[in-house]
CHARMM-style PDB file with segment names, atoms N, HN, CA, C and O in Angstrom:
ATOM      1  N   UNK     1       0.827  -1.380  -0.050  1.00  0.00      PROA
ATOM      2  CA  UNK     1       0.150   0.128   0.005  1.00  0.00      PROA
ATOM      3  C   UNK     1       0.871   1.163   0.044  1.00  0.00      PROA
ATOM      4  O   UNK     1       1.897   1.180   0.724  1.00  0.00      PROA
ATOM      5  N   UNK     2       0.442   2.271  -0.718  1.00  0.00      PROA
ATOM      6  HN  UNK     2      -0.392   2.256  -1.270  1.00  0.00      PROA
ATOM      7  CA  UNK     2       1.080   3.093  -0.750  1.00  0.00      PROA
ATOM      8  C   UNK     2       0.729   4.259   0.206  1.00  0.00      PROA
ATOM      9  O   UNK     2      -0.475   4.308   0.456  1.00  0.00      PROA
ATOM     10  N   UNK     3       1.354   5.043   0.697  1.00  0.00      PROA
ATOM     11  HN  UNK     3       2.333   5.003   0.494  1.00  0.00      PROA
ATOM     12  CA  UNK     3       0.780   6.254   1.823  1.00  0.00      PROA
ATOM     13  C   UNK     3       1.959   7.405   1.367  1.00  0.00      PROA
ATOM     14  O   UNK     3       3.140   7.270   1.048  1.00  0.00      PROA
ATOM     15  N   UNK     4       1.020   8.673   1.496  1.00  0.00      PROA
ATOM     16  HN  UNK     4       0.060   8.782   1.756  1.00  0.00      PROA
ATOM     17  CA  UNK     4       0.385   8.853   2.592  1.00  0.00      PROA
ATOM     18  C   UNK     4      -1.355   8.297   1.865  1.00  0.00      PROA
ATOM     19  O   UNK     4      -1.505   8.361   0.645  1.00  0.00      PROA
ATOM     20  N   UNK     5      -2.217   7.921   2.535  1.00  0.00      PROA
ATOM     21  HN  UNK     5      -2.095   7.869   3.526  1.00  0.00      PROA
ATOM     22  CA  UNK     5      -3.723   7.773   1.775  1.00  0.00      PROA
ATOM     23  C   UNK     5      -4.954   7.856   2.879  1.00  0.00      PROA
ATOM     24  O   UNK     5      -4.947   7.821   4.109  1.00  0.00      PROA
ATOM     25  N   UNK     6      -5.795   7.954   2.101  1.00  0.00      PROA
ATOM     26  HN  UNK     6      -5.800   7.982   1.102  1.00  0.00      PROA
ATOM     27  CA  UNK     6      -7.254   8.970   3.019  1.00  0.00      PROA
ATOM     28  C   UNK     6      -7.838   8.057   2.912  1.00  0.00      PROA
ATOM     29  O   UNK     6      -7.640   7.516   1.824  1.00  0.00      PROA
ATOM     30  N   UNK     7      -9.113   7.128   4.081  1.00  0.00      PROA
ATOM     31  HN  UNK     7      -9.274   7.567   4.965  1.00  0.00      PROA
ATOM     32  CA  UNK     7     -10.336   6.551   3.481  1.00  0.00      PROA
ATOM     33  C   UNK     7     -11.080   7.154   3.900  1.00  0.00      PROA
ATOM     34  O   UNK     7     -11.132   8.053   4.739  1.00  0.00      PROA
ATOM     35  N   UNK     8     -11.964   6.465   3.069  1.00  0.00      PROA
ATOM     36  HN  UNK     8     -11.922   5.734   2.387  1.00  0.00      PROA
ATOM     37  CA  UNK     8     -13.545   6.671   3.374  1.00  0.00      PROA
ATOM     38  C   UNK     8     -14.915   5.376   3.218  1.00  0.00      PROA
ATOM     39  O   UNK     8     -15.037   4.498   2.363  1.00  0.00      PROA
ATOM     40  N   UNK     9     -15.582   5.628   4.115  1.00  0.00      PROA
ATOM     41  HN  UNK     9     -15.483   6.341   4.809  1.00  0.00      PROA
ATOM     42  CA  UNK     9     -16.681   5.106   4.679  1.00  0.00      PROA
ATOM     43  C   UNK     9     -18.106   4.965   3.988  1.00  0.00      PROA
ATOM     44  O   UNK     9     -18.805   5.958   4.184  1.00  0.00      PROA
ATOM     45  N   UNK    10     -18.773   3.849   3.136  1.00  0.00      PROA
ATOM     46  HN  UNK    10     -18.204   3.042   2.977  1.00  0.00      PROA
ATOM     47  CA  UNK    10     -19.807   4.285   2.456  1.00  0.00      PROA
ATOM     48  C   UNK    10     -21.099   3.157   3.025  1.00  0.00      PROA
ATOM     49  O   UNK    10     -21.105   2.234   3.839  1.00  0.00      PROA
ATOM     50  N   UNK    11     -22.061   3.731   2.196  1.00  0.00      PROA
ATOM     51  HN  UNK    11     -22.056   4.481   1.535  1.00  0.00      PROA
ATOM     52  CA  UNK    11     -23.132   3.477   2.835  1.00  0.00      PROA
ATOM     53  C   UNK    11     -23.459   2.096   2.788  1.00  0.00      PROA
ATOM     54  O   UNK    11     -24.039   1.628   3.767  1.00  0.00      PROA
ATOM     55  N   UNK    12     -23.161   1.279   1.719  1.00  0.00      PROA
ATOM     56  HN  UNK    12     -22.690   1.659   0.923  1.00  0.00      PROA
ATOM     57  CA  UNK    12     -22.721  -0.008   1.571  1.00  0.00      PROA
ATOM     58  C   UNK    12     -21.805  -1.105   2.592  1.00  0.00      PROA
ATOM     59  O   UNK    12     -21.766  -2.328   2.455  1.00  0.00      PROA
ATOM     60  N   UNK    13     -21.174  -0.380   3.523  1.00  0.00      PROA
ATOM     61  HN  UNK    13     -21.205   0.613   3.634  1.00  0.00      PROA
ATOM     62  CA  UNK    13     -20.201  -1.163   3.967  1.00  0.00      PROA
ATOM     63  C   UNK    13     -18.676  -1.051   3.711  1.00  0.00      PROA
ATOM     64  O   UNK    13     -17.755  -1.383   4.457  1.00  0.00      PROA
ATOM     65  N   UNK    14     -18.629  -0.408   2.261  1.00  0.00      PROA
ATOM     66  HN  UNK    14     -19.377  -0.139   1.655  1.00  0.00      PROA
ATOM     67  CA  UNK    14     -17.228  -0.551   1.820  1.00  0.00      PROA
ATOM     68  C   UNK    14     -16.191   0.297   2.467  1.00  0.00      PROA
ATOM     69  O   UNK    14     -16.437   1.070   3.393  1.00  0.00      PROA
ATOM     70  N   UNK    15     -15.371   0.170   2.094  1.00  0.00      PROA
ATOM     71  HN  UNK    15     -15.171  -0.458   1.342  1.00  0.00      PROA
ATOM     72  CA  UNK    15     -14.007   1.116   3.070  1.00  0.00      PROA
ATOM     73  C   UNK    15     -12.761   0.949   1.416  1.00  0.00      PROA
ATOM     74  O   UNK    15     -12.265   0.000   0.809  1.00  0.00      PROA
ATOM     75  N   UNK    16     -12.719   2.738   1.254  1.00  0.00      PROA
ATOM     76  HN  UNK    16     -13.122   3.509   1.747  1.00  0.00      PROA
ATOM     77  CA  UNK    16     -12.218   3.063  -0.328  1.00  0.00      PROA
ATOM     78  C   UNK    16     -10.702   3.209   0.573  1.00  0.00      PROA
ATOM     79  O   UNK    16     -10.911   3.525   1.744  1.00  0.00      PROA
ATOM     80  N   UNK    17      -9.619   3.080   0.313  1.00  0.00      PROA
ATOM     81  HN  UNK    17      -9.449   2.823  -0.639  1.00  0.00      PROA
ATOM     82  CA  UNK    17      -8.217   3.958   0.376  1.00  0.00      PROA
ATOM     83  C   UNK    17      -8.089   4.599  -0.786  1.00  0.00      PROA
ATOM     84  O   UNK    17      -8.290   4.304  -1.964  1.00  0.00      PROA
ATOM     85  N   UNK    18      -7.553   5.936   0.039  1.00  0.00      PROA
ATOM     86  HN  UNK    18      -7.390   6.176   0.996  1.00  0.00      PROA
ATOM     87  CA  UNK    18      -7.214   6.507  -1.731  1.00  0.00      PROA
ATOM     88  C   UNK    18      -6.404   7.042  -1.877  1.00  0.00      PROA
ATOM     89  O   UNK    18      -6.339   7.923  -1.019  1.00  0.00      PROA
ATOM     90  N   UNK    19      -5.485   7.067  -2.645  1.00  0.00      PROA
ATOM     91  HN  UNK    19      -5.538   6.352  -3.342  1.00  0.00      PROA
ATOM     92  CA  UNK    19      -3.716   7.768  -3.021  1.00  0.00      PROA
ATOM     93  C   UNK    19      -4.420   9.724  -2.834  1.00  0.00      PROA
ATOM     94  O   UNK    19      -5.166  10.256  -3.656  1.00  0.00      PROA
ATOM     95  N   UNK    20      -3.754  10.552  -1.238  1.00  0.00      PROA
ATOM     96  HN  UNK    20      -3.148  10.120  -0.570  1.00  0.00      PROA
ATOM     97  CA  UNK    20      -3.552  11.215  -1.758  1.00  0.00      PROA
ATOM     98  C   UNK    20      -2.781  12.365  -2.855  1.00  0.00      PROA
ATOM     99  O   UNK    20      -3.302  13.480  -2.830  1.00  0.00      PROA
ATOM    100  N   UNK    21      -1.916  12.240  -3.551  1.00  0.00      PROA
ATOM    101  HN  UNK    21      -1.492  11.335  -3.572  1.00  0.00      PROA
ATOM    102  CA  UNK    21      -1.306  12.919  -4.119  1.00  0.00      PROA
ATOM    103  C   UNK    21      -2.275  13.223  -6.041  1.00  0.00      PROA
ATOM    104  O   UNK    21      -2.407  14.253  -6.702  1.00  0.00      PROA
ATOM    105  N   UNK    22      -2.860  11.378  -6.381  1.00  0.00      PROA
ATOM    106  HN  UNK    22      -2.753  10.541  -5.844  1.00  0.00      PROA
ATOM    107  CA  UNK    22      -3.192  11.251  -7.756  1.00  0.00      PROA
ATOM    108  C   UNK    22      -5.087  11.558  -7.290  1.00  0.00      PROA
ATOM    109  O   UNK    22      -5.682  12.183  -8.169  1.00  0.00      PROA
ATOM    110  N   UNK    23      -6.036  11.129  -5.924  1.00  0.00      PROA
ATOM    111  HN  UNK    23      -5.553  10.622  -5.211  1.00  0.00      PROA
ATOM    112  CA  UNK    23      -6.807  10.491  -6.336  1.00  0.00      PROA
ATOM    113  C   UNK    23      -7.006   9.602  -6.654  1.00  0.00      PROA
ATOM    114  O   UNK    23      -8.226   9.488  -6.776  1.00  0.00      PROA
ATOM    115  N   UNK    24      -6.290   8.386  -7.021  1.00  0.00      PROA
ATOM    116  HN  UNK    24      -5.300   8.478  -6.921  1.00  0.00      PROA
ATOM    117  CA  UNK    24      -6.457   6.617  -7.390  1.00  0.00      PROA
ATOM    118  C   UNK    24      -7.156   6.129  -6.137  1.00  0.00      PROA
ATOM    119  O   UNK    24      -6.783   6.329  -4.981  1.00  0.00      PROA
ATOM    120  N   UNK    25      -8.007   5.597  -6.457  1.00  0.00      PROA
ATOM    121  HN  UNK    25      -8.310   5.435  -7.396  1.00  0.00      PROA
ATOM    122  CA  UNK    25      -8.618   4.521  -5.459  1.00  0.00      PROA
ATOM    123  C   UNK    25      -7.630   3.414  -5.268  1.00  0.00      PROA
ATOM    124  O   UNK    25      -7.679   2.658  -6.239  1.00  0.00      PROA
ATOM    125  N   UNK    26      -6.878   3.093  -4.506  1.00  0.00      PROA
ATOM    126  HN  UNK    26      -6.838   3.707  -3.717  1.00  0.00      PROA
ATOM    127  CA  UNK    26      -6.175   1.807  -3.522  1.00  0.00      PROA
ATOM    128  C   UNK    26      -6.420   1.350  -3.838  1.00  0.00      PROA
ATOM    129  O   UNK    26      -5.835   0.886  -4.817  1.00  0.00      PROA
ATOM    130  N   UNK    27      -7.566   0.905  -3.431  1.00  0.00      PROA
ATOM    131  HN  UNK    27      -8.041   1.282  -2.636  1.00  0.00      PROA
ATOM    132  CA  UNK    27      -8.061  -0.381  -2.816  1.00  0.00      PROA
ATOM    133  C   UNK    27      -9.259  -0.290  -2.481  1.00  0.00      PROA
ATOM    134  O   UNK    27      -9.780   0.807  -2.685  1.00  0.00      PROA
ATOM    135  N   UNK    28     -10.194  -1.488  -1.799  1.00  0.00      PROA
ATOM    136  HN  UNK    28      -9.771  -2.378  -1.633  1.00  0.00      PROA
ATOM    137  CA  UNK    28     -11.581  -1.540  -1.545  1.00  0.00      PROA
ATOM    138  C   UNK    28     -11.900  -2.484  -0.459  1.00  0.00      PROA
ATOM    139  O   UNK    28     -11.569  -3.652  -0.661  1.00  0.00      PROA
ATOM    140  N   UNK    29     -12.380  -2.248   0.463  1.00  0.00      PROA
ATOM    141  HN  UNK    29     -12.649  -1.299   0.627  1.00  0.00      PROA
ATOM    142  CA  UNK    29     -12.150  -3.193   2.083  1.00  0.00      PROA
ATOM    143  C   UNK    29     -13.769  -3.383   1.778  1.00  0.00      PROA
ATOM    144  O   UNK    29     -14.195  -2.525   1.003  1.00  0.00      PROA
ATOM    145  N   UNK    30     -14.480  -4.078   2.111  1.00  0.00      PROA
ATOM    146  HN  UNK    30     -14.134  -4.774   2.740  1.00  0.00      PROA
ATOM    147  CA  UNK    30     -15.859  -4.939   2.768  1.00  0.00      PROA
ATOM    148  C   UNK    30     -15.973  -5.680   4.214  1.00  0.00      PROA
ATOM    149  O   UNK    30     -15.764  -6.846   4.550  1.00  0.00      PROA
ATOM    150  N   UNK    31     -16.504  -4.209   5.124  1.00  0.00      PROA
ATOM    151  HN  UNK    31     -16.674  -3.262   4.850  1.00  0.00      PROA
ATOM    152  CA  UNK    31     -16.572  -4.487   6.217  1.00  0.00      PROA
ATOM    153  C   UNK    31     -18.193  -4.881   6.384  1.00  0.00      PROA
ATOM    154  O   UNK    31     -18.303  -5.256   7.551  1.00  0.00      PROA
ATOM    155  N   UNK    32     -19.562  -4.963   5.692  1.00  0.00      PROA
ATOM    156  HN  UNK    32     -19.472  -4.658   4.744  1.00  0.00      PROA
ATOM    157  CA  UNK    32     -20.070  -5.674   6.197  1.00  0.00      PROA
ATOM    158  C   UNK    32     -21.217  -4.771   5.347  1.00  0.00      PROA
ATOM    159  O   UNK    32     -21.100  -3.647   4.859  1.00  0.00      PROA
ATOM    160  N   UNK    33     -22.322  -5.651   5.356  1.00  0.00      PROA
ATOM    161  HN  UNK    33     -22.417  -6.564   5.752  1.00  0.00      PROA
ATOM    162  CA  UNK    33     -22.995  -4.974   4.344  1.00  0.00      PROA
ATOM    163  C   UNK    33     -24.080  -3.369   5.528  1.00  0.00      PROA
ATOM    164  O   UNK    33     -25.108  -2.941   5.002  1.00  0.00      PROA
ATOM    165  N   UNK    34     -23.723  -2.855   6.710  1.00  0.00      PROA
ATOM    166  HN  UNK    34     -22.889  -3.202   7.138  1.00  0.00      PROA
ATOM    167  CA  UNK    34     -24.272  -1.887   7.298  1.00  0.00      PROA
ATOM    168  C   UNK    34     -23.861  -0.953   7.126  1.00  0.00      PROA
ATOM    169  O   UNK    34     -22.722  -0.887   7.587  1.00  0.00      PROA
ATOM    170  N   UNK    35     -24.280   0.170   6.531  1.00  0.00      PROA
ATOM    171  HN  UNK    35     -25.205   0.116   6.156  1.00  0.00      PROA
ATOM    172  CA  UNK    35     -23.700   1.385   6.842  1.00  0.00      PROA
ATOM    173  C   UNK    35     -22.233   1.368   7.694  1.00  0.00      PROA
ATOM    174  O   UNK    35     -22.011   0.743   8.730  1.00  0.00      PROA
ATOM    175  N   UNK    36     -21.360   2.187   6.993  1.00  0.00      PROA
ATOM    176  HN  UNK    36     -21.541   2.695   6.150  1.00  0.00      PROA
ATOM    177  CA  UNK    36     -20.251   3.028   7.830  1.00  0.00      PROA
ATOM    178  C   UNK    36     -20.304   4.374   8.504  1.00  0.00      PROA
ATOM    179  O   UNK    36     -20.447   5.412   7.858  1.00  0.00      PROA
ATOM    180  N   UNK    37     -20.174   4.335   9.962  1.00  0.00      PROA
ATOM    181  HN  UNK    37     -20.057   3.492  10.487  1.00  0.00      PROA
ATOM    182  CA  UNK    37     -20.807   5.736  10.144  1.00  0.00      PROA
ATOM    183  C   UNK    37     -19.284   6.283  10.852  1.00  0.00      PROA
ATOM    184  O   UNK    37     -18.886   7.447  10.793  1.00  0.00      PROA
ATOM    185  N   UNK    38     -18.659   5.294  11.434  1.00  0.00      PROA
ATOM    186  HN  UNK    38     -18.982   4.349  11.482  1.00  0.00      PROA
ATOM    187  CA  UNK    38     -17.401   6.313  11.514  1.00  0.00      PROA
ATOM    188  C   UNK    38     -15.905   5.516  11.365  1.00  0.00      PROA
ATOM    189  O   UNK    38     -15.990   4.336  11.709  1.00  0.00      PROA
ATOM    190  N   UNK    39     -14.776   5.867  10.993  1.00  0.00      PROA
ATOM    191  HN  UNK    39     -14.707   6.825  10.714  1.00  0.00      PROA
ATOM    192  CA  UNK    39     -13.556   5.404  10.403  1.00  0.00      PROA
ATOM    193  C   UNK    39     -12.453   6.434  10.849  1.00  0.00      PROA
ATOM    194  O   UNK    39     -12.662   7.647  10.877  1.00  0.00      PROA
ATOM    195  N   UNK    40     -11.199   5.816  11.213  1.00  0.00      PROA
ATOM    196  HN  UNK    40     -11.029   4.831  11.191  1.00  0.00      PROA
ATOM    197  CA  UNK    40      -9.954   6.667  11.543  1.00  0.00      PROA
ATOM    198  C   UNK    40      -8.370   5.696  11.012  1.00  0.00      PROA
ATOM    199  O   UNK    40      -8.106   4.546  10.662  1.00  0.00      PROA
ATOM    200  N   UNK    41      -7.871   6.573  11.159  1.00  0.00      PROA
ATOM    201  HN  UNK    41      -8.086   7.507  11.444  1.00  0.00      PROA
ATOM    202  CA  UNK    41      -6.846   5.708  11.216  1.00  0.00      PROA
ATOM    203  C   UNK    41      -6.037   6.132  12.721  1.00  0.00      PROA
ATOM    204  O   UNK    41      -6.119   7.177  13.366  1.00  0.00      PROA
ATOM    205  N   UNK    42      -5.420   5.167  12.926  1.00  0.00      PROA
ATOM    206  HN  UNK    42      -5.355   4.318  12.401  1.00  0.00      PROA
ATOM    207  CA  UNK    42      -4.678   5.513  14.705  1.00  0.00      PROA
ATOM    208  C   UNK    42      -3.540   6.246  14.093  1.00  0.00      PROA
ATOM    209  O   UNK    42      -3.062   6.304  12.961  1.00  0.00      PROA
ATOM    210  N   UNK    43      -3.165   7.014  15.737  1.00  0.00      PROA
ATOM    211  HN  UNK    43      -3.554   6.967  16.657  1.00  0.00      PROA
ATOM    212  CA  UNK    43      -1.708   8.398  15.315  1.00  0.00      PROA
ATOM    213  C   UNK    43      -0.345   7.748  14.992  1.00  0.00      PROA
ATOM    214  O   UNK    43       0.779   8.141  15.306  1.00  0.00      PROA
ATOM    215  N   UNK    44      -0.628   6.915  14.457  1.00  0.00      PROA
ATOM    216  HN  UNK    44      -1.540   6.595  14.202  1.00  0.00      PROA
ATOM    217  CA  UNK    44       0.816   6.299  14.025  1.00  0.00      PROA
ATOM    218  C   UNK    44       0.995   6.007  12.680  1.00  0.00      PROA
ATOM    219  O   UNK    44       2.068   5.883  12.089  1.00  0.00      PROA
ATOM    220  N   UNK    45      -0.447   5.876  12.110  1.00  0.00      PROA
ATOM    221  HN  UNK    45      -1.319   5.977  12.590  1.00  0.00      PROA
ATOM    222  CA  UNK    45      -1.200   5.834  10.891  1.00  0.00      PROA
ATOM    223  C   UNK    45      -1.106   4.093  10.658  1.00  0.00      PROA
ATOM    224  O   UNK    45      -1.666   3.615   9.671  1.00  0.00      PROA
ATOM    225  N   UNK    46      -0.627   3.513  11.284  1.00  0.00      PROA
ATOM    226  HN  UNK    46      -0.171   3.901  12.085  1.00  0.00      PROA
ATOM    227  CA  UNK    46      -0.346   1.769  11.018  1.00  0.00      PROA
ATOM    228  C   UNK    46      -1.778   0.675  11.138  1.00  0.00      PROA
ATOM    229  O   UNK    46      -1.739  -0.553  11.070  1.00  0.00      PROA
ATOM    230  N   UNK    47      -2.802   1.398  11.300  1.00  0.00      PROA
ATOM    231  HN  UNK    47      -2.834   2.396  11.355  1.00  0.00      PROA
ATOM    232  CA  UNK    47      -3.883   0.996  11.731  1.00  0.00      PROA
ATOM    233  C   UNK    47      -5.005   1.610  10.903  1.00  0.00      PROA
ATOM    234  O   UNK    47      -4.673   2.570  10.209  1.00  0.00      PROA
ATOM    235  N   UNK    48      -6.316   1.208  10.857  1.00  0.00      PROA
ATOM    236  HN  UNK    48      -6.586   0.428  11.422  1.00  0.00      PROA
ATOM    237  CA  UNK    48      -7.294   1.818  10.141  1.00  0.00      PROA
ATOM    238  C   UNK    48      -8.712   1.300  10.938  1.00  0.00      PROA
ATOM    239  O   UNK    48      -8.740   0.070  10.975  1.00  0.00      PROA
ATOM    240  N   UNK    49     -10.053   2.023  11.671  1.00  0.00      PROA
ATOM    241  HN  UNK    49     -10.030   3.022  11.641  1.00  0.00      PROA
ATOM    242  CA  UNK    49     -10.561   1.718  12.575  1.00  0.00      PROA
ATOM    243  C   UNK    49     -12.490   2.254  11.382  1.00  0.00      PROA
ATOM    244  O   UNK    49     -12.966   3.307  10.959  1.00  0.00      PROA
ATOM    245  N   UNK    50     -12.944   0.639  11.343  1.00  0.00      PROA
ATOM    246  HN  UNK    50     -12.557  -0.217  11.686  1.00  0.00      PROA
ATOM    247  CA  UNK    50     -13.835   1.618  10.861  1.00  0.00      PROA
ATOM    248  C   UNK    50     -14.944   0.776  11.959  1.00  0.00      PROA
ATOM    249  O   UNK    50     -14.759  -0.404  12.255  1.00  0.00      PROA
ATOM    250  N   UNK    51     -15.982   1.502  12.437  1.00  0.00      PROA
ATOM    251  HN  UNK    51     -16.133   2.461  12.196  1.00  0.00      PROA
ATOM    252  CA  UNK    51     -17.057   0.906  12.781  1.00  0.00      PROA
ATOM    253  C   UNK    51     -18.798   1.498  11.926  1.00  0.00      PROA
ATOM    254  O   UNK    51     -18.962   2.630  11.471  1.00  0.00      PROA
ATOM    255  N   UNK    52     -20.157   0.079  11.912  1.00  0.00      PROA
ATOM    256  HN  UNK    52     -20.024  -0.841  12.282  1.00  0.00      PROA
ATOM    257  CA  UNK    52     -20.846   0.504  11.272  1.00  0.00      PROA
ATOM    258  C   UNK    52     -22.609   1.083  12.333  1.00  0.00      PROA
ATOM    259  O   UNK    52     -22.886   1.113  13.533  1.00  0.00      PROA
ATOM    260  N   UNK    53     -23.171   1.343  11.397  1.00  0.00      PROA
ATOM    261  HN  UNK    53     -22.946   1.318  10.422  1.00  0.00      PROA
ATOM    262  CA  UNK    53     -24.703   0.949  11.845  1.00  0.00      PROA
ATOM    263  C   UNK    53     -25.077  -0.007  12.416  1.00  0.00      PROA
ATOM    264  O   UNK    53     -26.238  -0.170  12.791  1.00  0.00      PROA
ATOM    265  N   UNK    54     -23.678  -1.206  12.658  1.00  0.00      PROA
ATOM    266  HN  UNK    54     -22.735  -1.074  12.353  1.00  0.00      PROA
ATOM    267  CA  UNK    54     -24.472  -3.042  13.135  1.00  0.00      PROA
ATOM    268  C   UNK    54     -23.698  -2.374  14.368  1.00  0.00      PROA
ATOM    269  O   UNK    54     -24.005  -3.237  15.191  1.00  0.00      PROA
ATOM    270  N   UNK    55     -22.906  -1.454  15.110  1.00  0.00      PROA
ATOM    271  HN  UNK    55     -22.657  -0.753  14.442  1.00  0.00      PROA
ATOM    272  CA  UNK    55     -21.803  -1.304  15.998  1.00  0.00      PROA
ATOM    273  C   UNK    55     -21.357  -2.242  16.378  1.00  0.00      PROA
ATOM    274  O   UNK    55     -21.492  -2.814  17.460  1.00  0.00      PROA
ATOM    275  N   UNK    56     -20.222  -2.706  14.653  1.00  0.00      PROA
ATOM    276  HN  UNK    56     -20.113  -2.241  13.774  1.00  0.00      PROA
ATOM    277  CA  UNK    56     -19.450  -3.552  15.041  1.00  0.00      PROA
ATOM    278  C   UNK    56     -18.151  -3.013  14.901  1.00  0.00      PROA
ATOM    279  O   UNK    56     -18.331  -2.330  13.893  1.00  0.00      PROA
ATOM    280  N   UNK    57     -16.665  -2.802  15.290  1.00  0.00      PROA
ATOM    281  HN  UNK    57     -16.519  -3.357  16.109  1.00  0.00      PROA
ATOM    282  CA  UNK    57     -15.690  -1.855  15.237  1.00  0.00      PROA
ATOM    283  C   UNK    57     -14.369  -3.291  14.227  1.00  0.00      PROA
ATOM    284  O   UNK    57     -14.032  -4.351  14.755  1.00  0.00      PROA
ATOM    285  N   UNK    58     -14.029  -2.951  13.162  1.00  0.00      PROA
ATOM    286  HN  UNK    58     -14.303  -2.090  12.733  1.00  0.00      PROA
ATOM    287  CA  UNK    58     -13.041  -3.279  12.456  1.00  0.00      PROA
ATOM    288  C   UNK    58     -11.480  -3.185  12.683  1.00  0.00      PROA
ATOM    289  O   UNK    58     -11.329  -2.284  13.508  1.00  0.00      PROA
ATOM    290  N   UNK    59     -10.837  -3.455  12.498  1.00  0.00      PROA
ATOM    291  HN  UNK    59     -10.959  -4.186  11.827  1.00  0.00      PROA
ATOM    292  CA  UNK    59      -9.630  -2.768  12.430  1.00  0.00      PROA
ATOM    293  C   UNK    59      -9.334  -3.558  11.288  1.00  0.00      PROA
ATOM    294  O   UNK    59      -9.935  -4.570  10.928  1.00  0.00      PROA
ATOM    295  N   UNK    60      -8.033  -2.833  10.570  1.00  0.00      PROA
ATOM    296  HN  UNK    60      -7.544  -2.011  10.862  1.00  0.00      PROA
ATOM    297  CA  UNK    60      -7.084  -2.746   9.721  1.00  0.00      PROA
ATOM    298  C   UNK    60      -5.839  -3.082   9.064  1.00  0.00      PROA
ATOM    299  O   UNK    60      -5.214  -2.214   9.674  1.00  0.00      PROA
ATOM    300  N   UNK    61      -5.106  -3.521   8.459  1.00  0.00      PROA
ATOM    301  HN  UNK    61      -5.613  -4.227   7.964  1.00  0.00      PROA
ATOM    302  CA  UNK    61      -3.373  -2.649   8.858  1.00  0.00      PROA
ATOM    303  C   UNK    61      -3.370  -2.588   6.842  1.00  0.00      PROA
ATOM    304  O   UNK    61      -3.407  -3.483   5.997  1.00  0.00      PROA
ATOM    305  N   UNK    62      -3.309  -1.118   6.750  1.00  0.00      PROA
ATOM    306  HN  UNK    62      -3.279  -0.391   7.436  1.00  0.00      PROA
ATOM    307  CA  UNK    62      -3.061  -0.626   5.007  1.00  0.00      PROA
ATOM    308  C   UNK    62      -2.193  -1.109   4.674  1.00  0.00      PROA
ATOM    309  O   UNK    62      -2.285  -1.566   3.535  1.00  0.00      PROA
ATOM    310  N   UNK    63      -1.228  -1.260   5.197  1.00  0.00      PROA
ATOM    311  HN  UNK    63      -1.153  -0.889   6.122  1.00  0.00      PROA
ATOM    312  CA  UNK    63       0.048  -1.503   4.482  1.00  0.00      PROA
ATOM    313  C   UNK    63      -0.338  -3.567   3.560  1.00  0.00      PROA
ATOM    314  O   UNK    63      -0.486  -3.960   2.403  1.00  0.00      PROA
ATOM    315  N   UNK    64      -0.338  -3.957   4.355  1.00  0.00      PROA
ATOM    316  HN  UNK    64      -0.217  -3.637   5.295  1.00  0.00      PROA
ATOM    317  CA  UNK    64      -0.949  -5.361   3.994  1.00  0.00      PROA
ATOM    318  C   UNK    64      -3.020  -5.858   3.895  1.00  0.00      PROA
ATOM    319  O   UNK    64      -3.353  -7.031   3.729  1.00  0.00      PROA
ATOM    320  N   UNK    65      -3.700  -5.119   3.986  1.00  0.00      PROA
ATOM    321  HN  UNK    65      -3.430  -4.165   4.121  1.00  0.00      PROA
ATOM    322  CA  UNK    65      -4.932  -5.079   3.485  1.00  0.00      PROA
ATOM    323  C   UNK    65      -5.905  -5.966   4.554  1.00  0.00      PROA
ATOM    324  O   UNK    65      -7.069  -6.318   4.366  1.00  0.00      PROA
ATOM    325  N   UNK    66      -5.264  -6.149   5.439  1.00  0.00      PROA
ATOM    326  HN  UNK    66      -4.318  -5.862   5.592  1.00  0.00      PROA
ATOM    327  CA  UNK    66      -5.100  -7.618   6.602  1.00  0.00      PROA
ATOM    328  C   UNK    66      -5.710  -6.811   7.953  1.00  0.00      PROA
ATOM    329  O   UNK    66      -5.238  -5.824   8.518  1.00  0.00      PROA
ATOM    330  N   UNK    67      -6.832  -7.520   8.244  1.00  0.00      PROA
ATOM    331  HN  UNK    67      -7.215  -8.321   7.785  1.00  0.00      PROA
ATOM    332  CA  UNK    67      -7.091  -7.275   9.567  1.00  0.00      PROA
ATOM    333  C   UNK    67      -6.735  -7.270  10.252  1.00  0.00      PROA
ATOM    334  O   UNK    67      -6.277  -8.411  10.195  1.00  0.00      PROA
ATOM    335  N   UNK    68      -6.242  -6.705  11.659  1.00  0.00      PROA
ATOM    336  HN  UNK    68      -6.614  -5.778  11.705  1.00  0.00      PROA
ATOM    337  CA  UNK    68      -5.457  -6.760  12.519  1.00  0.00      PROA
ATOM    338  C   UNK    68      -6.194  -6.329  13.858  1.00  0.00      PROA
ATOM    339  O   UNK    68      -7.378  -6.028  13.705  1.00  0.00      PROA
ATOM    340  N   UNK    69      -5.690  -6.253  15.128  1.00  0.00      PROA
ATOM    341  HN  UNK    69      -4.728  -6.498  15.252  1.00  0.00      PROA
ATOM    342  CA  UNK    69      -6.186  -6.576  16.202  1.00  0.00      PROA
ATOM    343  C   UNK    69      -5.314  -5.148  17.302  1.00  0.00      PROA
ATOM    344  OT1 UNK    69      -5.534  -5.079  18.511  1.00  0.00      PROA
TER     345      UNK     69
END
């Protein structure tokens, strides 16, 4: 994964990662079918947290696109 990147959450439960230099979509992650209501990177930028209307928190490691803890 190329950094720096930005993340957006969507009503269909997807999270998109974007290259902030050129606006290209880098990846699309599926958290669930519930709308994403909150999304944030940890301060160190190593993890991405997303919560949805189903009250489930998911954590990803953007550099590998795998879920983390």
